[in-house]
SEVEXDO-204183 format. One record per residue (C-alpha): x, y, z; residue in three letters; residue number from 1. Coordinates in steps of 0.02 Angstrom, whole numbers. Example, Ala and Ser with C-alpha at 12.3 -4.5 7.8 and 13.67 -1.06 7.14 Angstrom:
<recs>
> 615 -225 390 Ala 1
> 684 -53 357 Ser 2
</recs>
This chain:
<recs>
> -7507 -8003 377 Met 1
> -7345 -8013 277 Ala 2
> -7381 -7844 195 Asp 3
> -7418 -7768 364 Leu 4
> -7246 -7818 427 Leu 5
> -7149 -7775 268 Ala 6
> -7090 -7615 353 Tyr 7
> -6975 -7719 464 Ala 8
> -6874 -7779 314 Asp 9
> -6857 -7599 255 Glu 10
> -6799 -7542 427 Ile 11
> -6662 -7674 427 Val 12
> -6611 -7631 248 Lys 13
> -6600 -7445 283 Ile 14
> -6514 -7467 451 Arg 15
> -6380 -7577 375 Lys 16
> -6357 -7466 222 Ser 17
> -6331 -7317 338 Glu 18
> -6210 -7421 444 Asn 19
> -6313 -7394 602 Ile 20
> -6311 -7529 736 Ser 21
> -6468 -7581 829 Gln 22
> -6390 -7508 985 Gln 23
> -6361 -7340 900 Glu 24
> -6536 -7335 828 Leu 25
> -6607 -7376 999 Ala 26
> -6506 -7234 1076 Arg 27
> -6570 -7112 945 Arg 28
> -6752 -7153 977 Ile 29
> -6741 -7180 1164 Gly 30
> -6778 -7365 1180 Cys 31
> -6682 -7525 1211 Ser 32
> -6583 -7624 1082 Gln 33
> -6698 -7770 1121 Gln 34
> -6848 -7667 1066 Ser 35
> -6766 -7628 899 Val 36
> -6724 -7813 880 Ser 37
> -6904 -7866 914 Arg 38
> -6969 -7743 784 Ile 39
> -6843 -7804 655 Glu 40
> -6886 -7987 693 Lys 41
> -7071 -7946 674 Lys 42
> -7114 -8004 849 Thr 43
> -7172 -7829 900 His 44
> -7279 -7710 798 Ile 45
> -7230 -7530 837 Pro 46
> -7351 -7385 849 Thr 47
> -7357 -7265 704 Leu 48
> -7265 -7139 815 Lys 49
> -7126 -7264 851 Ser 50
> -7112 -7311 668 Leu 51
> -7100 -7128 621 Thr 52
> -6967 -7099 754 Asp 53
> -6865 -7247 690 Ile 54
> -6871 -7191 509 Val 55
> -6830 -7009 551 Glu 56
> -6686 -7062 664 Ala 57
> -6605 -7139 509 Met 58
> -6632 -6982 404 Gly 59
> -6786 -7040 308 Tyr 60
> -6970 -6995 315 Glu 61
> -7125 -7101 322 Leu 62
> -7255 -7067 188 Lys 63
> -7423 -7141 151 Ile 64
> -7461 -7144 -35 Val 65
> -7611 -7197 -133 Lys 66
> -7586 -7352 -239 Arg 67
</recs>
């Protein structure tokens, strides 16, 4: 399960490195700040669409690569 939720740590890392607040990220993707917080705290698993929206709102893209 830890690997499944590793994306949350990356979201926090990217958001902070881009100097984007949870409130601003929420505004960009059209959700509440509380929703962003729950995703970052790993208490909510977003859909693939939501995860893609989050990443793109910070100027990144989501890729699936073969190991």
